[in-house]
PDB file with one MODEL, atoms N, CA, C and O in Angstrom:
MODEL        1
ATOM      1  N   MET A   1      -6.947  10.597  11.136  1.00  0.00           N
ATOM      2  CA  MET A   1      -8.012   9.645  11.355  1.00  0.00           C
ATOM      3  C   MET A   1      -7.753   8.426  10.476  1.00  0.00           C
ATOM      4  O   MET A   1      -7.310   8.552   9.334  1.00  0.00           O
ATOM      5  N   LYS A   2      -8.030   7.262  11.016  1.00  0.00           N
ATOM      6  CA  LYS A   2      -7.795   6.023  10.280  1.00  0.00           C
ATOM      7  C   LYS A   2      -8.804   5.864   9.148  1.00  0.00           C
ATOM      8  O   LYS A   2      -9.993   6.131   9.324  1.00  0.00           O
ATOM      9  N   LYS A   3      -8.329   5.435   8.002  1.00  0.00           N
ATOM     10  CA  LYS A   3      -9.187   5.161   6.841  1.00  0.00           C
ATOM     11  C   LYS A   3      -9.432   3.663   6.757  1.00  0.00           C
ATOM     12  O   LYS A   3      -8.529   2.866   7.009  1.00  0.00           O
ATOM     13  N   ILE A   4     -10.655   3.281   6.404  1.00  0.00           N
ATOM     14  CA  ILE A   4     -10.951   1.881   6.126  1.00  0.00           C
ATOM     15  C   ILE A   4     -11.712   1.814   4.807  1.00  0.00           C
ATOM     16  O   ILE A   4     -12.312   2.795   4.368  1.00  0.00           O
ATOM     17  N   THR A   5     -11.675   0.651   4.189  1.00  0.00           N
ATOM     18  CA  THR A   5     -12.394   0.428   2.940  1.00  0.00           C
ATOM     19  C   THR A   5     -13.653  -0.372   3.250  1.00  0.00           C
ATOM     20  O   THR A   5     -13.595  -1.421   3.890  1.00  0.00           O
ATOM     21  N   VAL A   6     -14.793   0.140   2.785  1.00  0.00           N
ATOM     22  CA  VAL A   6     -16.059  -0.551   2.999  1.00  0.00           C
ATOM     23  C   VAL A   6     -16.662  -0.927   1.652  1.00  0.00           C
ATOM     24  O   VAL A   6     -16.455  -0.264   0.636  1.00  0.00           O
ATOM     25  N   LYS A   7     -17.414  -2.013   1.692  1.00  0.00           N
ATOM     26  CA  LYS A   7     -18.114  -2.472   0.503  1.00  0.00           C
ATOM     27  C   LYS A   7     -19.545  -1.954   0.576  1.00  0.00           C
ATOM     28  O   LYS A   7     -20.288  -2.289   1.498  1.00  0.00           O
ATOM     29  N   ASN A   8     -19.927  -1.127  -0.408  1.00  0.00           N
ATOM     30  CA  ASN A   8     -21.275  -0.575  -0.451  1.00  0.00           C
ATOM     31  C   ASN A   8     -22.274  -1.632  -0.890  1.00  0.00           C
ATOM     32  O   ASN A   8     -21.894  -2.690  -1.392  1.00  0.00           O
ATOM     33  N   MET A   9     -23.550  -1.342  -0.699  1.00  0.00           N
ATOM     34  CA  MET A   9     -24.603  -2.293  -1.054  1.00  0.00           C
ATOM     35  C   MET A   9     -24.588  -2.634  -2.534  1.00  0.00           C
ATOM     36  O   MET A   9     -24.995  -3.731  -2.914  1.00  0.00           O
ATOM     37  N   ASP A  10     -24.123  -1.709  -3.385  1.00  0.00           N
ATOM     38  CA  ASP A  10     -24.081  -1.981  -4.825  1.00  0.00           C
ATOM     39  C   ASP A  10     -22.797  -2.711  -5.248  1.00  0.00           C
ATOM     40  O   ASP A  10     -22.566  -2.932  -6.437  1.00  0.00           O
ATOM     41  N   GLY A  11     -21.964  -3.084  -4.263  1.00  0.00           N
ATOM     42  CA  GLY A  11     -20.749  -3.828  -4.552  1.00  0.00           C
ATOM     43  C   GLY A  11     -19.509  -2.972  -4.767  1.00  0.00           C
ATOM     44  O   GLY A  11     -18.401  -3.504  -4.836  1.00  0.00           O
ATOM     45  N   THR A  12     -19.674  -1.654  -4.874  1.00  0.00           N
ATOM     46  CA  THR A  12     -18.518  -0.779  -5.059  1.00  0.00           C
ATOM     47  C   THR A  12     -17.775  -0.620  -3.736  1.00  0.00           C
ATOM     48  O   THR A  12     -18.355  -0.781  -2.662  1.00  0.00           O
ATOM     49  N   MET A  13     -16.503  -0.306  -3.826  1.00  0.00           N
ATOM     50  CA  MET A  13     -15.671  -0.106  -2.645  1.00  0.00           C
ATOM     51  C   MET A  13     -15.489   1.385  -2.406  1.00  0.00           C
ATOM     52  O   MET A  13     -15.389   2.167  -3.351  1.00  0.00           O
ATOM     53  N   GLU A  14     -15.446   1.771  -1.140  1.00  0.00           N
ATOM     54  CA  GLU A  14     -15.306   3.186  -0.795  1.00  0.00           C
ATOM     55  C   GLU A  14     -14.409   3.318   0.434  1.00  0.00           C
ATOM     56  O   GLU A  14     -14.532   2.552   1.390  1.00  0.00           O
ATOM     57  N   GLU A  15     -13.514   4.290   0.397  1.00  0.00           N
ATOM     58  CA  GLU A  15     -12.653   4.570   1.532  1.00  0.00           C
ATOM     59  C   GLU A  15     -13.317   5.643   2.388  1.00  0.00           C
ATOM     60  O   GLU A  15     -13.716   6.692   1.882  1.00  0.00           O
ATOM     61  N   VAL A  16     -13.433   5.372   3.698  1.00  0.00           N
ATOM     62  CA  VAL A  16     -14.091   6.298   4.620  1.00  0.00           C
ATOM     63  C   VAL A  16     -13.221   6.470   5.860  1.00  0.00           C
ATOM     64  O   VAL A  16     -12.294   5.694   6.092  1.00  0.00           O
ATOM     65  N   ASP A  17     -13.531   7.500   6.658  1.00  0.00           N
ATOM     66  CA  ASP A  17     -12.831   7.732   7.920  1.00  0.00           C
ATOM     67  C   ASP A  17     -13.514   6.950   9.032  1.00  0.00           C
ATOM     68  O   ASP A  17     -14.730   7.033   9.201  1.00  0.00           O
ATOM     69  N   LEU A  18     -12.732   6.192   9.788  1.00  0.00           N
ATOM     70  CA  LEU A  18     -13.242   5.475  10.947  1.00  0.00           C
ATOM     71  C   LEU A  18     -13.194   6.412  12.144  1.00  0.00           C
ATOM     72  O   LEU A  18     -12.114   6.749  12.629  1.00  0.00           O
ATOM     73  N   VAL A  19     -14.352   6.829  12.619  1.00  0.00           N
ATOM     74  CA  VAL A  19     -14.428   7.716  13.781  1.00  0.00           C
ATOM     75  C   VAL A  19     -14.257   6.904  15.061  1.00  0.00           C
ATOM     76  O   VAL A  19     -13.482   7.275  15.943  1.00  0.00           O
ATOM     77  N   LYS A  20     -14.987   5.792  15.154  1.00  0.00           N
ATOM     78  CA  LYS A  20     -14.929   4.949  16.353  1.00  0.00           C
ATOM     79  C   LYS A  20     -15.472   3.572  16.019  1.00  0.00           C
ATOM     80  O   LYS A  20     -16.434   3.441  15.263  1.00  0.00           O
ATOM     81  N   SER A  21     -14.861   2.560  16.576  1.00  0.00           N
ATOM     82  CA  SER A  21     -15.404   1.203  16.482  1.00  0.00           C
ATOM     83  C   SER A  21     -15.648   0.712  17.901  1.00  0.00           C
ATOM     84  O   SER A  21     -14.927   1.074  18.831  1.00  0.00           O
ATOM     85  N   PHE A  22     -16.675  -0.119  18.054  1.00  0.00           N
ATOM     86  CA  PHE A  22     -16.988  -0.649  19.379  1.00  0.00           C
ATOM     87  C   PHE A  22     -17.795  -1.933  19.221  1.00  0.00           C
ATOM     88  O   PHE A  22     -18.443  -2.161  18.200  1.00  0.00           O
ATOM     89  N   GLY A  23     -17.736  -2.751  20.243  1.00  0.00           N
ATOM     90  CA  GLY A  23     -18.507  -3.985  20.257  1.00  0.00           C
ATOM     91  C   GLY A  23     -19.517  -3.952  21.383  1.00  0.00           C
ATOM     92  O   GLY A  23     -19.347  -3.241  22.373  1.00  0.00           O
ATOM     93  N   ILE A  24     -20.556  -4.723  21.217  1.00  0.00           N
ATOM     94  CA  ILE A  24     -21.532  -4.910  22.290  1.00  0.00           C
ATOM     95  C   ILE A  24     -21.442  -6.386  22.665  1.00  0.00           C
ATOM     96  O   ILE A  24     -21.896  -7.257  21.922  1.00  0.00           O
ATOM     97  N   VAL A  25     -20.857  -6.651  23.814  1.00  0.00           N
ATOM     98  CA  VAL A  25     -20.498  -8.002  24.221  1.00  0.00           C
ATOM     99  C   VAL A  25     -21.721  -8.910  24.348  1.00  0.00           C
ATOM    100  O   VAL A  25     -21.683 -10.052  23.891  1.00  0.00           O
ATOM    101  N   ASP A  26     -22.804  -8.424  24.960  1.00  0.00           N
ATOM    102  CA  ASP A  26     -23.938  -9.310  25.239  1.00  0.00           C
ATOM    103  C   ASP A  26     -24.669  -9.787  23.981  1.00  0.00           C
ATOM    104  O   ASP A  26     -25.446 -10.740  24.045  1.00  0.00           O
ATOM    105  N   ILE A  27     -24.429  -9.135  22.841  1.00  0.00           N
ATOM    106  CA  ILE A  27     -25.035  -9.608  21.584  1.00  0.00           C
ATOM    107  C   ILE A  27     -23.962 -10.041  20.573  1.00  0.00           C
ATOM    108  O   ILE A  27     -24.283 -10.458  19.460  1.00  0.00           O
ATOM    109  N   ASN A  28     -22.693  -9.937  20.970  1.00  0.00           N
ATOM    110  CA  ASN A  28     -21.558 -10.385  20.157  1.00  0.00           C
ATOM    111  C   ASN A  28     -21.563  -9.781  18.747  1.00  0.00           C
ATOM    112  O   ASN A  28     -21.437 -10.490  17.748  1.00  0.00           O
ATOM    113  N   LYS A  29     -21.712  -8.447  18.696  1.00  0.00           N
ATOM    114  CA  LYS A  29     -21.707  -7.749  17.413  1.00  0.00           C
ATOM    115  C   LYS A  29     -20.778  -6.547  17.505  1.00  0.00           C
ATOM    116  O   LYS A  29     -20.592  -5.963  18.572  1.00  0.00           O
ATOM    117  N   ASP A  30     -20.192  -6.186  16.346  1.00  0.00           N
ATOM    118  CA  ASP A  30     -19.296  -5.032  16.257  1.00  0.00           C
ATOM    119  C   ASP A  30     -19.953  -3.939  15.426  1.00  0.00           C
ATOM    120  O   ASP A  30     -20.707  -4.214  14.493  1.00  0.00           O
ATOM    121  N   PHE A  31     -19.652  -2.691  15.783  1.00  0.00           N
ATOM    122  CA  PHE A  31     -20.256  -1.531  15.136  1.00  0.00           C
ATOM    123  C   PHE A  31     -19.189  -0.489  14.847  1.00  0.00           C
ATOM    124  O   PHE A  31     -18.128  -0.477  15.472  1.00  0.00           O
ATOM    125  N   VAL A  32     -19.481   0.380  13.900  1.00  0.00           N
ATOM    126  CA  VAL A  32     -18.580   1.479  13.572  1.00  0.00           C
ATOM    127  C   VAL A  32     -19.363   2.778  13.432  1.00  0.00           C
ATOM    128  O   VAL A  32     -20.545   2.791  13.086  1.00  0.00           O
ATOM    129  N   ILE A  33     -18.663   3.859  13.714  1.00  0.00           N
ATOM    130  CA  ILE A  33     -19.142   5.198  13.409  1.00  0.00           C
ATOM    131  C   ILE A  33     -18.186   5.711  12.344  1.00  0.00           C
ATOM    132  O   ILE A  33     -16.979   5.789  12.569  1.00  0.00           O
ATOM    133  N   LEU A  34     -18.732   6.063  11.178  1.00  0.00           N
ATOM    134  CA  LEU A  34     -17.925   6.450  10.022  1.00  0.00           C
ATOM    135  C   LEU A  34     -18.237   7.861   9.573  1.00  0.00           C
ATOM    136  O   LEU A  34     -19.311   8.397   9.846  1.00  0.00           O
ATOM    137  N   SER A  35     -17.285   8.450   8.882  1.00  0.00           N
ATOM    138  CA  SER A  35     -17.479   9.762   8.268  1.00  0.00           C
ATOM    139  C   SER A  35     -17.028   9.703   6.813  1.00  0.00           C
ATOM    140  O   SER A  35     -16.023   9.076   6.479  1.00  0.00           O
ATOM    141  N   LYS A  36     -17.791  10.366   5.965  1.00  0.00           N
ATOM    142  CA  LYS A  36     -17.402  10.528   4.562  1.00  0.00           C
ATOM    143  C   LYS A  36     -17.038  11.989   4.294  1.00  0.00           C
ATOM    144  O   LYS A  36     -17.017  12.434   3.146  1.00  0.00           O
ATOM    145  N   ASN A  37     -16.755  12.724   5.361  1.00  0.00           N
ATOM    146  CA  ASN A  37     -16.425  14.152   5.292  1.00  0.00           C
ATOM    147  C   ASN A  37     -17.524  14.950   4.610  1.00  0.00           C
ATOM    148  O   ASN A  37     -17.257  15.821   3.781  1.00  0.00           O
ATOM    149  N   GLU A  38     -18.774  14.636   4.975  1.00  0.00           N
ATOM    150  CA  GLU A  38     -19.935  15.354   4.454  1.00  0.00           C
ATOM    151  C   GLU A  38     -20.515  16.218   5.568  1.00  0.00           C
ATOM    152  O   GLU A  38     -20.334  15.939   6.753  1.00  0.00           O
ATOM    153  N   THR A  39     -21.206  17.258   5.166  1.00  0.00           N
ATOM    154  CA  THR A  39     -21.921  18.088   6.134  1.00  0.00           C
ATOM    155  C   THR A  39     -23.396  18.151   5.743  1.00  0.00           C
ATOM    156  O   THR A  39     -23.765  17.982   4.581  1.00  0.00           O
ATOM    157  N   ASN A  40     -24.224  18.403   6.759  1.00  0.00           N
ATOM    158  CA  ASN A  40     -25.639  18.586   6.460  1.00  0.00           C
ATOM    159  C   ASN A  40     -25.876  20.047   6.093  1.00  0.00           C
ATOM    160  O   ASN A  40     -24.924  20.823   6.012  1.00  0.00           O
ATOM    161  N   GLY A  41     -27.095  20.420   5.876  1.00  0.00           N
ATOM    162  CA  GLY A  41     -27.416  21.783   5.467  1.00  0.00           C
ATOM    163  C   GLY A  41     -27.069  22.841   6.490  1.00  0.00           C
ATOM    164  O   GLY A  41     -27.001  24.025   6.158  1.00  0.00           O
ATOM    165  N   GLU A  42     -26.846  22.433   7.734  1.00  0.00           N
ATOM    166  CA  GLU A  42     -26.533  23.390   8.801  1.00  0.00           C
ATOM    167  C   GLU A  42     -25.046  23.443   9.123  1.00  0.00           C
ATOM    168  O   GLU A  42     -24.642  24.069  10.103  1.00  0.00           O
ATOM    169  N   GLY A  43     -24.227  22.784   8.297  1.00  0.00           N
ATOM    170  CA  GLY A  43     -22.787  22.802   8.503  1.00  0.00           C
ATOM    171  C   GLY A  43     -22.269  21.790   9.507  1.00  0.00           C
ATOM    172  O   GLY A  43     -21.078  21.786   9.818  1.00  0.00           O
ATOM    173  N   LEU A  44     -23.137  20.936  10.020  1.00  0.00           N
ATOM    174  CA  LEU A  44     -22.718  19.907  10.960  1.00  0.00           C
ATOM    175  C   LEU A  44     -22.213  18.679  10.197  1.00  0.00           C
ATOM    176  O   LEU A  44     -22.703  18.367   9.111  1.00  0.00           O
ATOM    177  N   SER A  45     -21.239  17.994  10.771  1.00  0.00           N
ATOM    178  CA  SER A  45     -20.697  16.797  10.137  1.00  0.00           C
ATOM    179  C   SER A  45     -21.698  15.652  10.194  1.00  0.00           C
ATOM    180  O   SER A  45     -22.337  15.418  11.219  1.00  0.00           O
ATOM    181  N   LYS A  46     -21.824  14.939   9.068  1.00  0.00           N
ATOM    182  CA  LYS A  46     -22.656  13.740   9.028  1.00  0.00           C
ATOM    183  C   LYS A  46     -21.796  12.555   9.426  1.00  0.00           C
ATOM    184  O   LYS A  46     -20.644  12.443   9.007  1.00  0.00           O
ATOM    185  N   VAL A  47     -22.361  11.671  10.238  1.00  0.00           N
ATOM    186  CA  VAL A  47     -21.698  10.417  10.561  1.00  0.00           C
ATOM    187  C   VAL A  47     -22.678   9.286  10.300  1.00  0.00           C
ATOM    188  O   VAL A  47     -23.893   9.480  10.295  1.00  0.00           O
ATOM    189  N   TYR A  48     -22.128   8.113  10.087  1.00  0.00           N
ATOM    190  CA  TYR A  48     -22.915   6.923   9.800  1.00  0.00           C
ATOM    191  C   TYR A  48     -22.597   5.874  10.855  1.00  0.00           C
ATOM    192  O   TYR A  48     -21.439   5.693  11.232  1.00  0.00           O
ATOM    193  N   VAL A  49     -23.630   5.182  11.331  1.00  0.00           N
ATOM    194  CA  VAL A  49     -23.467   4.127  12.324  1.00  0.00           C
ATOM    195  C   VAL A  49     -23.974   2.837  11.709  1.00  0.00           C
ATOM    196  O   VAL A  49     -25.065   2.799  11.139  1.00  0.00           O
ATOM    197  N   SER A  50     -23.179   1.777  11.824  1.00  0.00           N
ATOM    198  CA  SER A  50     -23.554   0.522  11.193  1.00  0.00           C
ATOM    199  C   SER A  50     -22.927  -0.648  11.924  1.00  0.00           C
ATOM    200  O   SER A  50     -21.877  -0.515  12.553  1.00  0.00           O
ATOM    201  N   GLU A  51     -23.582  -1.794  11.836  1.00  0.00           N
ATOM    202  CA  GLU A  51     -22.934  -3.035  12.229  1.00  0.00           C
ATOM    203  C   GLU A  51     -21.886  -3.321  11.157  1.00  0.00           C
ATOM    204  O   GLU A  51     -22.066  -2.947   9.998  1.00  0.00           O
ATOM    205  N   VAL A  52     -20.803  -3.977  11.534  1.00  0.00           N
ATOM    206  CA  VAL A  52     -19.715  -4.192  10.589  1.00  0.00           C
ATOM    207  C   VAL A  52     -19.199  -5.625  10.683  1.00  0.00           C
ATOM    208  O   VAL A  52     -19.097  -6.200  11.766  1.00  0.00           O
ATOM    209  N   LEU A  53     -18.877  -6.183   9.517  1.00  0.00           N
ATOM    210  CA  LEU A  53     -18.218  -7.485   9.429  1.00  0.00           C
ATOM    211  C   LEU A  53     -16.985  -7.339   8.566  1.00  0.00           C
ATOM    212  O   LEU A  53     -17.048  -6.736   7.495  1.00  0.00           O
ATOM    213  N   GLU A  54     -15.863  -7.880   9.014  1.00  0.00           N
ATOM    214  CA  GLU A  54     -14.646  -7.871   8.194  1.00  0.00           C
ATOM    215  C   GLU A  54     -14.734  -9.065   7.246  1.00  0.00           C
ATOM    216  O   GLU A  54     -14.653 -10.214   7.680  1.00  0.00           O
ATOM    217  N   THR A  55     -14.901  -8.793   5.949  1.00  0.00           N
ATOM    218  CA  THR A  55     -15.085  -9.852   4.964  1.00  0.00           C
ATOM    219  C   THR A  55     -13.769 -10.408   4.436  1.00  0.00           C
ATOM    220  O   THR A  55     -13.697 -11.563   4.017  1.00  0.00           O
ATOM    221  N   SER A  56     -12.740  -9.587   4.460  1.00  0.00           N
ATOM    222  CA  SER A  56     -11.379 -10.010   4.138  1.00  0.00           C
ATOM    223  C   SER A  56     -10.463  -9.008   4.829  1.00  0.00           C
ATOM    224  O   SER A  56     -10.926  -7.939   5.226  1.00  0.00           O
ATOM    225  N   PRO A  57      -9.184  -9.318   4.986  1.00  0.00           N
ATOM    226  CA  PRO A  57      -8.314  -8.412   5.731  1.00  0.00           C
ATOM    227  C   PRO A  57      -8.375  -6.971   5.215  1.00  0.00           C
ATOM    228  O   PRO A  57      -8.029  -6.690   4.068  1.00  0.00           O
ATOM    229  N   GLY A  58      -8.824  -6.067   6.088  1.00  0.00           N
ATOM    230  CA  GLY A  58      -8.888  -4.650   5.747  1.00  0.00           C
ATOM    231  C   GLY A  58     -10.094  -4.234   4.931  1.00  0.00           C
ATOM    232  O   GLY A  58     -10.198  -3.064   4.563  1.00  0.00           O
ATOM    233  N   VAL A  59     -11.025  -5.158   4.628  1.00  0.00           N
ATOM    234  CA  VAL A  59     -12.238  -4.819   3.873  1.00  0.00           C
ATOM    235  C   VAL A  59     -13.442  -5.176   4.741  1.00  0.00           C
ATOM    236  O   VAL A  59     -13.535  -6.284   5.271  1.00  0.00           O
ATOM    237  N   TYR A  60     -14.352  -4.227   4.876  1.00  0.00           N
ATOM    238  CA  TYR A  60     -15.468  -4.375   5.796  1.00  0.00           C
ATOM    239  C   TYR A  60     -16.794  -4.228   5.071  1.00  0.00           C
ATOM    240  O   TYR A  60     -16.937  -3.411   4.162  1.00  0.00           O
ATOM    241  N   GLU A  61     -17.761  -5.031   5.489  1.00  0.00           N
ATOM    242  CA  GLU A  61     -19.108  -4.932   4.946  1.00  0.00           C
ATOM    243  C   GLU A  61     -19.994  -4.325   6.019  1.00  0.00           C
ATOM    244  O   GLU A  61     -19.986  -4.762   7.170  1.00  0.00           O
ATOM    245  N   LEU A  62     -20.753  -3.316   5.632  1.00  0.00           N
ATOM    246  CA  LEU A  62     -21.653  -2.649   6.565  1.00  0.00           C
ATOM    247  C   LEU A  62     -23.017  -3.307   6.513  1.00  0.00           C
ATOM    248  O   LEU A  62     -23.513  -3.650   5.439  1.00  0.00           O
ATOM    249  N   ILE A  63     -23.617  -3.479   7.673  1.00  0.00           N
ATOM    250  CA  ILE A  63     -24.938  -4.076   7.782  1.00  0.00           C
ATOM    251  C   ILE A  63     -25.836  -3.061   8.473  1.00  0.00           C
ATOM    252  O   ILE A  63     -25.573  -2.663   9.607  1.00  0.00           O
ATOM    253  N   GLY A  64     -26.888  -2.646   7.795  1.00  0.00           N
ATOM    254  CA  GLY A  64     -27.794  -1.648   8.347  1.00  0.00           C
ATOM    255  C   GLY A  64     -28.459  -2.122   9.631  1.00  0.00           C
ATOM    256  O   GLY A  64     -28.680  -3.317   9.828  1.00  0.00           O
ATOM    257  N   ILE A  65     -28.771  -1.176  10.493  1.00  0.00           N
ATOM    258  CA  ILE A  65     -29.441  -1.478  11.760  1.00  0.00           C
ATOM    259  C   ILE A  65     -30.921  -1.172  11.564  1.00  0.00           C
ATOM    260  O   ILE A  65     -31.335  -0.014  11.610  1.00  0.00           O
ATOM    261  N   SER A  66     -31.714  -2.217  11.345  1.00  0.00           N
ATOM    262  CA  SER A  66     -33.133  -2.008  11.070  1.00  0.00           C
ATOM    263  C   SER A  66     -34.029  -2.422  12.236  1.00  0.00           C
ATOM    264  O   SER A  66     -35.222  -2.117  12.240  1.00  0.00           O
ATOM    265  N   ASP A  67     -33.473  -3.100  13.203  1.00  0.00           N
ATOM    266  CA  ASP A  67     -34.229  -3.575  14.356  1.00  0.00           C
ATOM    267  C   ASP A  67     -34.209  -2.505  15.457  1.00  0.00           C
ATOM    268  O   ASP A  67     -33.137  -2.050  15.856  1.00  0.00           O
ATOM    269  N   ASP A  68     -35.372  -2.107  15.941  1.00  0.00           N
ATOM    270  CA  ASP A  68     -35.453  -1.053  16.959  1.00  0.00           C
ATOM    271  C   ASP A  68     -34.772  -1.446  18.270  1.00  0.00           C
ATOM    272  O   ASP A  68     -34.150  -0.606  18.919  1.00  0.00           O
ATOM    273  N   VAL A  69     -34.885  -2.710  18.662  1.00  0.00           N
ATOM    274  CA  VAL A  69     -34.250  -3.161  19.907  1.00  0.00           C
ATOM    275  C   VAL A  69     -32.726  -3.077  19.778  1.00  0.00           C
ATOM    276  O   VAL A  69     -32.041  -2.630  20.698  1.00  0.00           O
ATOM    277  N   LEU A  70     -32.204  -3.513  18.626  1.00  0.00           N
ATOM    278  CA  LEU A  70     -30.760  -3.421  18.388  1.00  0.00           C
ATOM    279  C   LEU A  70     -30.320  -1.959  18.355  1.00  0.00           C
ATOM    280  O   LEU A  70     -29.295  -1.611  18.940  1.00  0.00           O
ATOM    281  N   TRP A  71     -31.080  -1.105  17.681  1.00  0.00           N
ATOM    282  CA  TRP A  71     -30.732   0.312  17.602  1.00  0.00           C
ATOM    283  C   TRP A  71     -30.695   0.936  18.997  1.00  0.00           C
ATOM    284  O   TRP A  71     -29.826   1.762  19.275  1.00  0.00           O
ATOM    285  N   ASP A  72     -31.622   0.556  19.877  1.00  0.00           N
ATOM    286  CA  ASP A  72     -31.607   1.070  21.251  1.00  0.00           C
ATOM    287  C   ASP A  72     -30.326   0.656  21.972  1.00  0.00           C
ATOM    288  O   ASP A  72     -29.758   1.452  22.719  1.00  0.00           O
ATOM    289  N   LYS A  73     -29.859  -0.585  21.759  1.00  0.00           N
ATOM    290  CA  LYS A  73     -28.613  -1.044  22.379  1.00  0.00           C
ATOM    291  C   LYS A  73     -27.416  -0.265  21.836  1.00  0.00           C
ATOM    292  O   LYS A  73     -26.503   0.084  22.585  1.00  0.00           O
ATOM    293  N   VAL A  74     -27.425   0.003  20.543  1.00  0.00           N
ATOM    294  CA  VAL A  74     -26.333   0.762  19.926  1.00  0.00           C
ATOM    295  C   VAL A  74     -26.315   2.186  20.474  1.00  0.00           C
ATOM    296  O   VAL A  74     -25.248   2.702  20.809  1.00  0.00           O
ATOM    297  N   LYS A  75     -27.467   2.823  20.569  1.00  0.00           N
ATOM    298  CA  LYS A  75     -27.533   4.188  21.112  1.00  0.00           C
ATOM    299  C   LYS A  75     -27.040   4.221  22.553  1.00  0.00           C
ATOM    300  O   LYS A  75     -26.330   5.148  22.941  1.00  0.00           O
ATOM    301  N   GLN A  76     -27.407   3.221  23.348  1.00  0.00           N
ATOM    302  CA  GLN A  76     -26.946   3.166  24.733  1.00  0.00           C
ATOM    303  C   GLN A  76     -25.428   3.017  24.789  1.00  0.00           C
ATOM    304  O   GLN A  76     -24.772   3.668  25.602  1.00  0.00           O
ATOM    305  N   ALA A  77     -24.870   2.171  23.939  1.00  0.00           N
ATOM    306  CA  ALA A  77     -23.412   1.992  23.899  1.00  0.00           C
ATOM    307  C   ALA A  77     -22.718   3.298  23.506  1.00  0.00           C
ATOM    308  O   ALA A  77     -21.683   3.644  24.076  1.00  0.00           O
ATOM    309  N   MET A  78     -23.278   4.023  22.537  1.00  0.00           N
ATOM    310  CA  MET A  78     -22.677   5.298  22.123  1.00  0.00           C
ATOM    311  C   MET A  78     -22.749   6.322  23.250  1.00  0.00           C
ATOM    312  O   MET A  78     -21.806   7.091  23.438  1.00  0.00           O
ATOM    313  N   LYS A  79     -23.850   6.349  24.007  1.00  0.00           N
ATOM    314  CA  LYS A  79     -23.958   7.265  25.149  1.00  0.00           C
ATOM    315  C   LYS A  79     -22.867   6.961  26.175  1.00  0.00           C
ATOM    316  O   LYS A  79     -22.250   7.873  26.725  1.00  0.00           O
ATOM    317  N   GLU A  80     -22.637   5.675  26.426  1.00  0.00           N
ATOM    318  CA  GLU A  80     -21.607   5.290  27.387  1.00  0.00           C
ATOM    319  C   GLU A  80     -20.215   5.711  26.909  1.00  0.00           C
ATOM    320  O   GLU A  80     -19.380   6.126  27.712  1.00  0.00           O
ATOM    321  N   ILE A  81     -19.967   5.603  25.595  1.00  0.00           N
ATOM    322  CA  ILE A  81     -18.679   6.015  25.034  1.00  0.00           C
ATOM    323  C   ILE A  81     -18.479   7.514  25.230  1.00  0.00           C
ATOM    324  O   ILE A  81     -17.392   7.952  25.607  1.00  0.00           O
ATOM    325  N   VAL A  82     -19.515   8.298  24.979  1.00  0.00           N
ATOM    326  CA  VAL A  82     -19.416   9.760  25.119  1.00  0.00           C
ATOM    327  C   VAL A  82     -19.189  10.143  26.575  1.00  0.00           C
ATOM    328  O   VAL A  82     -18.438  11.076  26.859  1.00  0.00           O
ATOM    329  N   GLN A  83     -19.828   9.433  27.498  1.00  0.00           N
ATOM    330  CA  GLN A  83     -19.687   9.755  28.925  1.00  0.00           C
ATOM    331  C   GLN A  83     -18.321   9.403  29.480  1.00  0.00           C
ATOM    332  O   GLN A  83     -17.896   9.968  30.488  1.00  0.00           O
ATOM    333  N   GLU A  84     -17.617   8.461  28.823  1.00  0.00           N
ATOM    334  CA  GLU A  84     -16.266   8.098  29.288  1.00  0.00           C
ATOM    335  C   GLU A  84     -15.363   9.213  28.974  1.00  0.00           C
ATOM    336  O   GLU A  84     -14.170   9.143  29.270  1.00  0.00           O
TER     337      GLU A  84
ENDMDL
END
């Protein structure tokens, strides 16, 4: 799995696994699904979904998805990816 470096909200850098990246053309935004190789209490893998901006070559800043309308578009895009 490809590794990328992300800048956390506190300014620290962290290397994570890139599960999938995708764009939503009609809103001109890019998103990522990431893994930190963590599991929840039931043994399932945790993944993180975020808007992403490349701030410098190979370094990405994650932007939280706080808008419900945007989150609905992201969920729809992920459903389409799974169905392909």
